[in-house]
C-alpha positions as a Markdown table, in Angstrom:
| # | Residue | x | y | z |
|---|---|---|---|---|
| 1 | Met | 4.2 | -9.3 | 17.2 |
| 2 | Phe | 7.4 | -8.4 | 18.0 |
| 3 | Asn | 9.0 | -7.8 | 21.7 |
| 4 | Lys | 11.3 | -4.8 | 22.6 |
| 5 | Ala | 14.4 | -7.3 | 22.8 |
| 6 | Gln | 14.1 | -7.9 | 19.1 |
| 7 | Ile | 14.7 | -4.1 | 17.8 |
| 8 | Gln | 17.8 | -3.4 | 16.1 |
| 9 | Leu | 19.5 | 0.1 | 16.7 |
| 10 | Lys | 21.5 | 1.3 | 13.8 |
| 11 | Thr | 24.8 | 3.3 | 13.5 |
| 12 | Pro | 25.1 | 6.7 | 11.3 |
| 13 | Glu | 26.9 | 4.7 | 8.9 |
| 14 | Gln | 24.3 | 2.0 | 8.8 |
| 15 | Phe | 21.7 | 4.9 | 8.4 |
| 16 | Glu | 23.6 | 6.1 | 5.7 |
| 17 | Thr | 23.5 | 2.9 | 3.6 |
| 18 | Met | 19.5 | 2.9 | 4.2 |
| 19 | Arg | 19.5 | 6.4 | 2.7 |
| 20 | Lys | 21.3 | 4.8 | -0.4 |
| 21 | Ala | 18.5 | 1.9 | -0.5 |
| 22 | Gly | 15.7 | 4.4 | 0.5 |
| 23 | Arg | 16.9 | 6.6 | -2.7 |
| 24 | Val | 16.5 | 4.0 | -5.1 |
| 25 | Val | 13.1 | 3.1 | -3.8 |
| 26 | Ala | 12.2 | 6.9 | -4.4 |
| 27 | Leu | 13.6 | 6.9 | -7.8 |
| 28 | Cys | 11.5 | 3.8 | -8.8 |
| 29 | Leu | 8.4 | 5.6 | -7.4 |
| 30 | Glu | 8.9 | 8.8 | -8.9 |
| 31 | Glu | 9.5 | 7.2 | -12.5 |
| 32 | Ile | 6.5 | 5.0 | -12.3 |
| 33 | Gln | 4.3 | 8.2 | -11.3 |
| 34 | Ser | 5.8 | 10.0 | -14.2 |
| 35 | Arg | 5.1 | 7.1 | -16.8 |
| 36 | Ile | 1.9 | 5.7 | -15.5 |
| 37 | Lys | -1.2 | 6.1 | -18.0 |
| 38 | Pro | -4.2 | 4.3 | -19.0 |
| 39 | Gly | -3.5 | 1.1 | -21.2 |
| 40 | Met | -0.3 | 0.3 | -19.3 |
| 41 | Thr | -0.3 | -3.1 | -17.4 |
| 42 | Thr | 0.8 | -3.6 | -14.0 |
| 43 | Leu | 3.6 | -5.7 | -15.1 |
| 44 | Asp | 4.7 | -2.7 | -17.1 |
| 45 | Leu | 5.3 | -0.7 | -13.8 |
| 46 | Asp | 7.2 | -3.7 | -12.2 |
| 47 | Leu | 9.6 | -3.9 | -15.3 |
| 48 | Ile | 10.2 | -0.1 | -14.5 |
| 49 | Ala | 11.1 | -0.7 | -11.1 |
| 50 | Arg | 13.2 | -3.8 | -11.9 |
| 51 | Asn | 15.4 | -1.7 | -14.6 |
| 52 | Ile | 16.1 | 1.1 | -12.1 |
| 53 | Met | 17.1 | -1.2 | -9.4 |
| 54 | Asp | 19.4 | -3.2 | -11.9 |
| 55 | Lys | 20.9 | 0.1 | -13.0 |
| 56 | Glu | 21.3 | 1.4 | -9.3 |
| 57 | Gly | 23.1 | -2.0 | -8.4 |
| 58 | Ala | 20.2 | -2.7 | -5.8 |
| 59 | Lys | 18.2 | -5.8 | -5.0 |
| 60 | Pro | 14.6 | -5.7 | -4.8 |
| 61 | Ser | 13.3 | -6.8 | -1.2 |
| 62 | Phe | 10.0 | -8.0 | -2.5 |
| 63 | Leu | 11.1 | -10.5 | -5.3 |
| 64 | Gly | 11.2 | -14.0 | -3.6 |
| 65 | Tyr | 10.0 | -12.9 | -0.3 |
| 66 | His | 7.9 | -15.7 | 1.0 |
| 67 | Gly | 7.5 | -16.4 | -2.6 |
| 68 | Phe | 6.1 | -13.2 | -3.9 |
| 69 | Pro | 6.8 | -13.4 | -7.7 |
| 70 | Ala | 7.5 | -9.6 | -8.5 |
| 71 | Val | 9.5 | -6.4 | -7.6 |
| 72 | Ile | 6.7 | -4.1 | -6.7 |
| 73 | Cys | 3.5 | -4.3 | -5.1 |
| 74 | Val | 0.6 | -2.9 | -7.6 |
| 75 | Ser | -3.0 | -2.7 | -5.8 |
| 76 | Val | -5.5 | -1.2 | -8.0 |
| 77 | Asn | -8.7 | 0.5 | -6.8 |
| 78 | Glu | -10.4 | -2.1 | -4.2 |
| 79 | Glu | -6.9 | -3.9 | -3.6 |
| 80 | Val | -5.5 | -2.3 | -0.6 |
| 81 | Val | -1.9 | -3.9 | -0.6 |
| 82 | His | 0.1 | -6.8 | -1.9 |
| 83 | Gly | -1.1 | -6.8 | -5.4 |
| 84 | Ile | 1.0 | -9.0 | -7.5 |
| 85 | Pro | 1.7 | -7.5 | -11.1 |
| 86 | Arg | 0.2 | -9.1 | -14.1 |
| 87 | Lys | 0.4 | -8.6 | -17.9 |
| 88 | Ser | -3.4 | -9.2 | -17.9 |
| 89 | Lys | -4.2 | -6.4 | -15.6 |
| 90 | Ile | -4.8 | -3.3 | -17.6 |
| 91 | Leu | -4.9 | 0.3 | -16.1 |
| 92 | Asn | -7.9 | 2.4 | -16.9 |
| 93 | Glu | -8.6 | 5.9 | -16.7 |
| 94 | Gly | -9.9 | 7.0 | -13.1 |
| 95 | Asp | -8.0 | 3.8 | -11.4 |
| 96 | Leu | -6.5 | 4.4 | -8.1 |
| 97 | Val | -3.2 | 2.6 | -7.8 |
| 98 | Ser | -0.9 | 2.0 | -4.9 |
| 99 | Ile | 2.8 | 1.2 | -5.5 |
| 100 | Asp | 4.9 | -0.4 | -2.8 |
| 101 | Cys | 8.4 | -0.9 | -3.2 |
| 102 | Gly | 11.4 | -2.3 | -1.4 |
| 103 | Ala | 15.2 | -2.1 | -2.2 |
| 104 | Ile | 18.4 | -3.5 | -0.8 |
| 105 | Ile | 21.9 | -1.7 | -0.6 |
| 106 | Asn | 24.5 | -3.7 | 0.8 |
| 107 | Gly | 22.1 | -5.7 | 3.1 |
| 108 | Trp | 20.1 | -2.8 | 4.2 |
| 109 | His | 16.3 | -1.9 | 3.2 |
| 110 | Gly | 14.2 | 0.8 | 2.3 |
| 111 | Asp | 10.5 | 0.5 | 2.1 |
| 112 | Ala | 7.9 | 3.3 | 0.7 |
| 113 | Ala | 4.7 | 3.3 | -1.0 |
| 114 | Ile | 2.4 | 6.0 | -2.8 |
| 115 | Thr | -1.0 | 6.1 | -4.4 |
| 116 | Ile | -1.3 | 7.3 | -7.9 |
| 117 | Gly | -4.5 | 8.5 | -9.7 |
| 118 | Val | -4.6 | 7.3 | -13.4 |
| 119 | Gly | -5.9 | 10.1 | -15.6 |
| 120 | Asn | -8.7 | 12.0 | -14.2 |
| 121 | Val | -9.9 | 10.4 | -10.8 |
| 122 | Lys | -13.0 | 10.6 | -8.8 |
| 123 | Pro | -12.6 | 13.6 | -6.4 |
| 124 | Glu | -13.6 | 11.4 | -3.4 |
| 125 | His | -10.8 | 8.9 | -4.4 |
| 126 | Gln | -8.2 | 11.7 | -4.7 |
| 127 | Gln | -9.0 | 12.7 | -1.4 |
| 128 | Leu | -8.8 | 9.3 | 0.1 |
| 129 | Ser | -5.4 | 9.5 | -1.4 |
| 130 | Glu | -4.6 | 12.9 | 0.3 |
| 131 | Ile | -5.9 | 12.1 | 3.5 |
| 132 | Thr | -3.6 | 8.7 | 3.6 |
| 133 | Lys | -0.6 | 11.1 | 2.6 |
| 134 | Gln | -1.5 | 13.4 | 5.2 |
| 135 | Ala | -1.7 | 10.7 | 7.7 |
| 136 | Leu | 1.8 | 9.4 | 7.2 |
| 137 | Gln | 3.1 | 12.8 | 7.7 |
| 138 | Val | 1.2 | 13.2 | 10.8 |
| 139 | Gly | 2.3 | 9.6 | 11.8 |
| 140 | Ile | 6.3 | 10.9 | 11.0 |
| 141 | Asn | 5.8 | 14.1 | 13.1 |
| 142 | Ala | 4.8 | 11.7 | 16.2 |
| 143 | Ser | 7.8 | 9.6 | 15.6 |
| 144 | Leu | 10.1 | 11.9 | 18.3 |
| 145 | Pro | 12.4 | 9.8 | 20.7 |
| 146 | Gly | 10.8 | 9.3 | 23.9 |
| 147 | Asn | 7.6 | 9.0 | 22.2 |
| 148 | His | 5.8 | 5.5 | 21.8 |
| 149 | Val | 5.0 | 3.8 | 18.8 |
| 150 | Gly | 1.1 | 4.1 | 20.5 |
| 151 | Asp | 1.8 | 7.6 | 19.9 |
| 152 | Ile | 2.1 | 7.1 | 16.3 |
| 153 | Gly | -0.9 | 5.2 | 15.7 |
| 154 | Phe | -2.9 | 7.5 | 18.1 |
| 155 | Ala | -1.9 | 10.6 | 15.9 |
| 156 | Ile | -3.2 | 8.7 | 12.6 |
| 157 | Glu | -6.4 | 7.6 | 14.0 |
| 158 | Asn | -7.1 | 10.9 | 15.4 |
| 159 | Phe | -6.3 | 12.7 | 12.2 |
| 160 | Val | -8.4 | 10.3 | 9.9 |
| 161 | Arg | -11.2 | 10.5 | 12.1 |
| 162 | Ser | -11.3 | 14.3 | 12.3 |
| 163 | Tyr | -13.0 | 13.7 | 8.8 |
| 164 | His | -16.4 | 13.3 | 10.3 |
| 165 | Asp | -18.3 | 13.5 | 7.1 |
| 166 | Leu | -16.5 | 10.6 | 5.7 |
| 167 | Lys | -16.7 | 6.9 | 6.7 |
| 168 | Ile | -12.9 | 5.9 | 6.3 |
| 169 | Gly | -11.7 | 2.4 | 7.3 |
| 170 | Ile | -8.1 | 2.0 | 9.0 |
| 171 | Leu | -6.8 | -1.3 | 8.5 |
| 172 | Glu | -6.0 | -3.1 | 11.6 |
| 173 | Asp | -4.9 | -6.6 | 10.1 |
| 174 | Tyr | -1.8 | -5.0 | 8.5 |
| 175 | Val | 0.6 | -2.6 | 10.0 |
| 176 | Gly | 3.8 | -0.7 | 9.8 |
| 177 | His | 7.2 | -2.1 | 11.0 |
| 178 | Gly | 10.5 | -2.1 | 12.1 |
| 179 | Ile | 13.2 | -2.2 | 9.0 |
| 180 | Gly | 17.1 | -2.6 | 8.6 |
| 181 | Thr | 18.9 | -5.6 | 7.8 |
| 182 | Glu | 15.3 | -7.2 | 7.3 |
| 183 | Met | 12.3 | -5.7 | 5.7 |
| 184 | His | 10.0 | -6.7 | 8.7 |
| 185 | Met | 11.6 | -6.5 | 12.0 |
| 186 | Ala | 10.5 | -5.3 | 15.5 |
| 187 | Pro | 8.4 | -3.1 | 16.4 |
| 188 | Ser | 4.9 | -3.5 | 14.8 |
| 189 | Val | 3.7 | 0.2 | 14.1 |
| 190 | Pro | -0.3 | 0.0 | 13.9 |
| 191 | Asn | -2.0 | 3.1 | 12.5 |
| 192 | Tyr | -4.3 | 3.2 | 15.6 |
| 193 | Gly | -3.4 | 3.2 | 19.2 |
| 194 | Lys | -3.4 | 4.6 | 22.6 |
| 195 | Ala | -0.9 | 7.5 | 23.5 |
| 196 | Gly | 1.7 | 6.6 | 25.7 |
| 197 | Thr | 1.7 | 2.9 | 25.0 |
| 198 | Gly | 4.0 | 0.6 | 23.0 |
| 199 | Val | 7.5 | 0.5 | 22.6 |
| 200 | Glu | 9.5 | 3.9 | 23.3 |
| 201 | Leu | 11.2 | 5.2 | 20.1 |
| 202 | Val | 14.9 | 5.8 | 20.9 |
| 203 | Glu | 17.6 | 7.2 | 18.7 |
| 204 | Gly | 19.0 | 4.5 | 16.0 |
| 205 | Met | 15.5 | 3.1 | 15.5 |
| 206 | Ala | 14.2 | 2.6 | 11.9 |
| 207 | Ile | 10.6 | 2.2 | 11.2 |
| 208 | Ala | 8.1 | 1.9 | 8.1 |
| 209 | Ile | 4.9 | 3.9 | 8.9 |
| 210 | Glu | 2.5 | 2.9 | 6.4 |
| 211 | Pro | -1.4 | 3.9 | 6.8 |
| 212 | Met | -3.6 | 1.8 | 4.8 |
| 213 | Leu | -7.3 | 3.6 | 4.3 |
| 214 | Val | -10.5 | 2.2 | 2.8 |
| 215 | Leu | -13.5 | 4.3 | 1.8 |
| 216 | Gly | -15.9 | 2.4 | 4.1 |
| 217 | Ser | -15.4 | -0.7 | 6.3 |
| 218 | Asn | -11.8 | -1.7 | 7.3 |
| 219 | Lys | -13.0 | -5.3 | 6.5 |
| 220 | Val | -10.5 | -7.0 | 4.1 |
| 221 | His | -9.8 | -10.4 | 2.6 |
| 222 | Val | -7.1 | -12.0 | 0.9 |
| 223 | Leu | -7.6 | -13.4 | -2.7 |
| 224 | Glu | -6.8 | -16.9 | -4.2 |
| 225 | Asp | -3.6 | -15.7 | -5.1 |
| 226 | Asp | -2.6 | -15.8 | -1.3 |
| 227 | Trp | -1.2 | -11.9 | -1.6 |
| 228 | Thr | -3.8 | -9.6 | -2.8 |
| 229 | Val | -5.6 | -7.9 | 0.1 |
| 230 | Val | -9.0 | -6.6 | -1.0 |
| 231 | Ser | -11.9 | -4.3 | 0.5 |
| 232 | Ser | -14.6 | -6.9 | 1.5 |
| 233 | Glu | -17.1 | -4.1 | 0.4 |
| 234 | Gly | -15.2 | -3.3 | -2.9 |
| 235 | Ser | -14.5 | 0.2 | -1.7 |
| 236 | Phe | -11.3 | 2.4 | -3.1 |
| 237 | Ala | -8.2 | 2.3 | -0.9 |
| 238 | Ser | -5.1 | 4.2 | -0.6 |
| 239 | His | -1.5 | 3.4 | 0.8 |
| 240 | Trp | 1.2 | 5.7 | 1.5 |
| 241 | Glu | 4.5 | 4.6 | 3.3 |
| 242 | Asn | 8.0 | 5.9 | 4.2 |
| 243 | Thr | 10.9 | 4.3 | 6.1 |
| 244 | Ile | 12.0 | 7.0 | 9.0 |
| 245 | Ala | 15.2 | 7.0 | 11.1 |
| 246 | Ile | 14.5 | 8.0 | 14.6 |
| 247 | Thr | 17.5 | 10.7 | 15.4 |
| 248 | Lys | 18.0 | 13.0 | 18.5 |
| 249 | Asn | 17.1 | 15.6 | 15.8 |
| 250 | Gly | 13.5 | 14.1 | 15.4 |
| 251 | Pro | 12.5 | 12.0 | 12.5 |
| 252 | Glu | 14.2 | 11.8 | 8.9 |
| 253 | Ile | 12.8 | 10.4 | 6.0 |
| 254 | Leu | 15.0 | 7.7 | 4.4 |
| 255 | Thr | 13.1 | 6.9 | 1.5 |
| 256 | Lys | 13.7 | 10.3 | -0.7 |
| 257 | Leu | 15.6 | 11.5 | -3.4 |
Protein backbone atom coordinates (compact mmCIF):
# COMPACT_ATOMS: atom_id res chain seq x y z
CA MET A 1 0.00 0.00 0.00
CA PHE A 2 1.01 3.59 -0.60
CA ASN A 3 0.86 6.60 1.69
CA LYS A 4 -0.39 10.12 1.05
CA ALA A 5 3.09 11.62 0.92
CA GLN A 6 3.85 9.56 -2.18
CA ILE A 7 1.00 11.05 -4.26
CA GLN A 8 2.10 12.85 -7.41
CA LEU A 9 0.15 15.93 -8.52
CA LYS A 10 0.21 16.89 -12.20
CA THR A 11 0.22 20.24 -13.98
CA PRO A 12 -2.18 20.91 -16.89
CA GLU A 13 0.75 20.40 -19.28
CA GLN A 14 1.55 17.03 -17.75
CA PHE A 15 -2.09 16.00 -18.02
CA GLU A 16 -1.92 16.92 -21.70
CA THR A 17 0.95 14.48 -22.20
CA MET A 18 -1.02 11.82 -20.32
CA ARG A 19 -3.94 12.46 -22.71
CA LYS A 20 -1.59 11.65 -25.60
CA ALA A 21 -0.51 8.41 -23.94
CA GLY A 22 -4.13 7.62 -23.16
CA ARG A 23 -5.15 8.19 -26.77
CA VAL A 24 -2.62 5.59 -27.92
CA VAL A 25 -4.04 3.11 -25.42
CA ALA A 26 -7.56 3.82 -26.70
CA LEU A 27 -6.39 3.34 -30.30
CA CYS A 28 -4.93 -0.06 -29.42
CA LEU A 29 -8.08 -1.21 -27.66
CA GLU A 30 -10.38 0.04 -30.41
CA GLU A 31 -8.35 -1.69 -33.14
CA ILE A 32 -8.22 -4.96 -31.22
CA GLN A 33 -11.97 -4.82 -30.61
CA SER A 34 -12.65 -4.25 -34.31
CA ARG A 35 -10.42 -7.13 -35.44
CA ILE A 36 -10.82 -9.84 -32.82
CA LYS A 37 -12.43 -13.06 -34.09
CA PRO A 38 -12.39 -16.81 -33.52
CA GLY A 39 -9.19 -18.48 -34.70
CA MET A 40 -6.91 -15.59 -33.77
CA THR A 41 -4.28 -16.17 -31.14
CA THR A 42 -3.77 -13.93 -28.14
CA LEU A 43 -0.33 -13.17 -29.57
CA ASP A 44 -2.04 -11.81 -32.71
CA LEU A 45 -3.77 -9.25 -30.48
CA ASP A 46 -0.46 -8.31 -28.89
CA LEU A 47 1.05 -7.65 -32.33
CA ILE A 48 -1.81 -5.29 -33.19
CA ALA A 49 -1.04 -3.17 -30.13
CA ARG A 50 2.70 -3.37 -30.73
CA ASN A 51 2.31 -2.05 -34.28
CA ILE A 52 0.09 0.85 -33.21
CA MET A 53 2.52 1.91 -30.49
CA ASP A 54 5.41 1.82 -32.96
CA LYS A 55 3.42 3.95 -35.41
CA GLU A 56 2.39 6.46 -32.73
CA GLY A 57 5.87 6.75 -31.20
CA ALA A 58 4.77 5.36 -27.83
CA LYS A 59 6.48 2.89 -25.54
CA PRO A 60 4.49 0.02 -24.01
CA SER A 61 4.09 0.29 -20.25
CA PHE A 62 3.87 -3.47 -19.74
CA LEU A 63 6.73 -4.85 -21.85
CA GLY A 64 9.58 -5.69 -19.48
CA TYR A 65 7.63 -4.54 -16.39
CA HIS A 66 8.97 -6.89 -13.70
CA GLY A 67 9.85 -9.15 -16.61
CA PHE A 68 6.41 -9.20 -18.31
CA PRO A 69 7.08 -10.45 -21.86
CA ALA A 70 4.36 -8.70 -23.89
CA VAL A 71 2.81 -5.34 -24.81
CA ILE A 72 -0.71 -6.11 -23.55
CA CYS A 73 -2.34 -8.48 -21.08
CA VAL A 74 -4.91 -10.83 -22.64
CA SER A 75 -7.06 -12.71 -20.12
CA VAL A 76 -9.55 -15.25 -21.48
CA ASN A 77 -12.67 -16.56 -19.72
CA GLU A 78 -11.63 -17.67 -16.19
CA GLU A 79 -8.42 -15.64 -16.47
CA VAL A 80 -9.10 -12.37 -14.65
CA VAL A 81 -5.99 -10.25 -15.28
CA HIS A 82 -2.34 -10.39 -16.38
CA GLY A 83 -2.75 -13.10 -19.00
CA ILE A 84 0.36 -13.46 -21.18
CA PRO A 85 -0.28 -13.38 -24.97
CA ARG A 86 0.77 -16.66 -26.56
CA LYS A 87 0.94 -18.13 -30.06
CA SER A 88 -0.59 -21.31 -28.66
CA LYS A 89 -3.64 -19.60 -27.11
CA ILE A 90 -6.37 -19.66 -29.78
CA LEU A 91 -9.59 -17.71 -29.34
CA ASN A 92 -12.89 -19.53 -29.75
CA GLU A 93 -16.49 -18.53 -30.35
CA GLY A 94 -18.07 -17.49 -27.05
CA ASP A 95 -14.83 -16.52 -25.30
CA LEU A 96 -14.84 -13.48 -23.02
CA VAL A 97 -11.53 -11.67 -23.42
CA SER A 98 -10.17 -8.88 -21.21
CA ILE A 99 -7.50 -6.71 -22.81
CA ASP A 100 -5.32 -4.49 -20.59
CA CYS A 101 -3.05 -1.96 -22.29
CA GLY A 102 -0.60 0.72 -21.15
CA ALA A 103 1.42 3.25 -23.14
CA ILE A 104 4.09 5.86 -22.37
CA ILE A 105 4.57 9.22 -24.10
CA ASN A 106 7.52 11.34 -22.97
CA GLY A 107 7.67 9.49 -19.66
CA TRP A 108 3.95 9.70 -18.83
CA HIS A 109 1.63 6.68 -18.69
CA GLY A 110 -1.90 5.83 -19.75
CA ASP A 111 -3.59 2.58 -18.71
CA ALA A 112 -6.97 1.10 -19.67
CA ALA A 113 -8.77 -2.21 -20.13
CA ILE A 114 -11.88 -3.51 -21.88
CA THR A 115 -13.64 -6.85 -22.07
CA ILE A 116 -14.65 -8.17 -25.50
CA GLY A 117 -16.93 -11.05 -26.42
CA VAL A 118 -15.69 -13.23 -29.29
CA GLY A 119 -18.60 -13.96 -31.60
CA ASN A 120 -21.77 -15.10 -29.84
CA VAL A 121 -21.25 -14.93 -26.07
CA LYS A 122 -23.58 -16.43 -23.47
CA PRO A 123 -26.01 -13.78 -22.12
CA GLU A 124 -24.75 -14.17 -18.54
CA HIS A 125 -21.19 -13.53 -19.66
CA GLN A 126 -22.18 -10.49 -21.70
CA GLN A 127 -24.12 -9.22 -18.68
CA LEU A 128 -21.05 -9.63 -16.47
CA SER A 129 -19.04 -7.47 -18.87
CA GLU A 130 -21.77 -4.81 -18.98
CA ILE A 131 -22.03 -4.72 -15.18
CA THR A 132 -18.24 -4.35 -14.90
CA LYS A 133 -18.22 -1.55 -17.49
CA GLN A 134 -21.03 0.25 -15.67
CA ALA A 135 -19.25 -0.24 -12.34
CA LEU A 136 -16.24 1.53 -13.83
CA GLN A 137 -18.42 4.50 -14.77
CA VAL A 138 -19.96 4.54 -11.28
CA GLY A 139 -16.44 4.72 -9.84
CA ILE A 140 -15.51 7.52 -12.22
CA ASN A 141 -18.61 9.49 -11.23
CA ALA A 142 -17.51 9.29 -7.58
CA SER A 143 -14.04 10.66 -8.39
CA LEU A 144 -14.75 14.25 -7.39
CA PRO A 145 -12.35 16.65 -5.65
CA GLY A 146 -13.06 16.49 -1.93
CA ASN A 147 -14.27 12.89 -2.08
CA HIS A 148 -12.07 10.07 -0.86
CA VAL A 149 -10.70 6.90 -2.40
CA GLY A 150 -13.11 5.00 -0.17
CA ASP A 151 -16.02 6.75 -1.89
CA ILE A 152 -14.97 5.20 -5.21
CA GLY A 153 -14.81 1.69 -3.80
CA PHE A 154 -18.04 2.18 -1.87
CA ALA A 155 -19.87 3.32 -5.01
CA ILE A 156 -18.56 0.41 -7.09
CA GLU A 157 -19.33 -2.18 -4.42
CA ASN A 158 -22.85 -0.84 -3.81
CA PHE A 159 -23.57 -0.89 -7.53
CA VAL A 160 -22.36 -4.46 -8.00
CA ARG A 161 -24.24 -5.67 -4.90
CA SER A 162 -27.45 -4.15 -6.28
CA TYR A 163 -27.64 -7.17 -8.60
CA HIS A 164 -29.15 -9.30 -5.84
CA ASP A 165 -30.02 -12.19 -8.16
CA LEU A 166 -26.40 -12.66 -9.22
CA LYS A 167 -23.43 -13.86 -7.24
CA ILE A 168 -20.60 -11.62 -8.39
CA GLY A 169 -17.20 -11.62 -6.74
CA ILE A 170 -15.25 -8.35 -6.50
CA LEU A 171 -11.52 -8.98 -6.51
CA GLU A 172 -9.82 -7.73 -3.36
CA ASP A 173 -6.27 -8.93 -4.03
CA TYR A 174 -5.95 -6.64 -7.08
CA VAL A 175 -7.01 -2.99 -7.11
CA GLY A 176 -6.70 0.27 -9.04
CA HIS A 177 -3.86 2.70 -8.51
CA GLY A 178 -2.38 6.13 -8.98
CA ILE A 179 -0.58 6.71 -12.27
CA GLY A 180 1.76 9.29 -13.84
CA THR A 181 5.49 9.00 -14.37
CA GLU A 182 5.11 5.38 -13.24
CA MET A 183 2.35 2.95 -14.08
CA HIS A 184 1.61 2.05 -10.46
CA MET A 185 1.75 4.88 -7.94
CA ALA A 186 -0.08 6.14 -4.85
CA PRO A 187 -2.89 5.88 -3.98
CA SER A 188 -4.27 2.34 -4.15
CA VAL A 189 -7.88 2.41 -5.41
CA PRO A 190 -9.88 -0.65 -4.24
CA ASN A 191 -13.20 -1.60 -5.82
CA TYR A 192 -14.78 -1.93 -2.39
CA GLY A 193 -14.65 0.24 0.70
CA LYS A 194 -16.24 2.60 3.17
CA ALA A 195 -17.44 6.04 2.15
CA GLY A 196 -15.39 8.95 3.46
CA THR A 197 -12.28 6.90 4.13
CA GLY A 198 -8.87 6.78 2.52
CA VAL A 199 -6.90 9.43 0.70
CA GLU A 200 -8.77 12.62 -0.25
CA LEU A 201 -9.04 13.27 -3.99
CA VAL A 202 -7.54 16.61 -4.98
CA GLU A 203 -7.07 18.46 -8.24
CA GLY A 204 -3.99 17.24 -10.09
CA MET A 205 -4.24 13.59 -9.08
CA ALA A 206 -4.46 10.83 -11.68
CA ILE A 207 -5.84 7.41 -10.87
CA ALA A 208 -6.59 4.20 -12.74
CA ILE A 209 -9.97 2.78 -11.73
CA GLU A 210 -10.35 -0.88 -12.68
CA PRO A 211 -13.17 -3.07 -11.41
CA MET A 212 -12.41 -6.80 -11.80
CA LEU A 213 -15.48 -8.98 -11.34
CA VAL A 214 -16.00 -12.75 -11.38
CA LEU A 215 -19.20 -14.78 -11.65
CA GLY A 216 -19.12 -16.53 -8.30
CA SER A 217 -16.41 -16.36 -5.65
CA ASN A 218 -13.75 -13.66 -5.67
CA LYS A 219 -11.10 -16.24 -4.80
CA VAL A 220 -8.25 -16.31 -7.31
CA HIS A 221 -4.80 -17.81 -7.73
CA VAL A 222 -1.79 -17.24 -9.98
CA LEU A 223 -0.77 -19.82 -12.57
CA GLU A 224 2.72 -21.30 -12.86
CA ASP A 225 3.71 -18.55 -15.33
CA ASP A 226 3.77 -16.24 -12.24
CA TRP A 227 1.47 -13.77 -14.00
CA THR A 228 -1.93 -15.06 -15.04
CA VAL A 229 -4.57 -14.56 -12.32
CA VAL A 230 -7.47 -17.01 -12.63
CA SER A 231 -10.75 -17.63 -10.85
CA SER A 232 -10.24 -20.48 -8.38
CA GLU A 233 -13.73 -21.72 -9.28
CA GLY A 234 -13.06 -21.54 -13.02
CA SER A 235 -15.75 -18.87 -13.41
CA PHE A 236 -15.76 -16.26 -16.16
CA ALA A 237 -14.35 -12.82 -15.33
CA SER A 238 -14.41 -9.26 -16.68
CA HIS A 239 -12.03 -6.30 -16.33
CA TRP A 240 -12.67 -2.68 -17.36
CA GLU A 241 -10.35 0.26 -16.63
CA ASN A 242 -9.70 3.90 -17.46
CA THR A 243 -7.11 6.45 -16.40
CA ILE A 244 -8.81 9.42 -14.76
CA ALA A 245 -7.63 12.97 -14.07
CA ILE A 246 -9.06 14.68 -10.99
CA THR A 247 -9.84 18.25 -12.06
CA LYS A 248 -11.69 21.20 -10.56
CA ASN A 249 -14.51 20.43 -13.01
CA GLY A 250 -14.70 16.79 -11.96
CA PRO A 251 -13.21 13.56 -13.31
CA GLU A 252 -11.81 13.45 -16.86
CA ILE A 253 -11.14 10.20 -18.73
CA LEU A 254 -7.63 10.42 -20.21
CA THR A 255 -7.69 7.06 -22.01
CA LYS A 256 -10.03 7.97 -24.86
CA LEU A 257 -9.80 8.95 -28.52
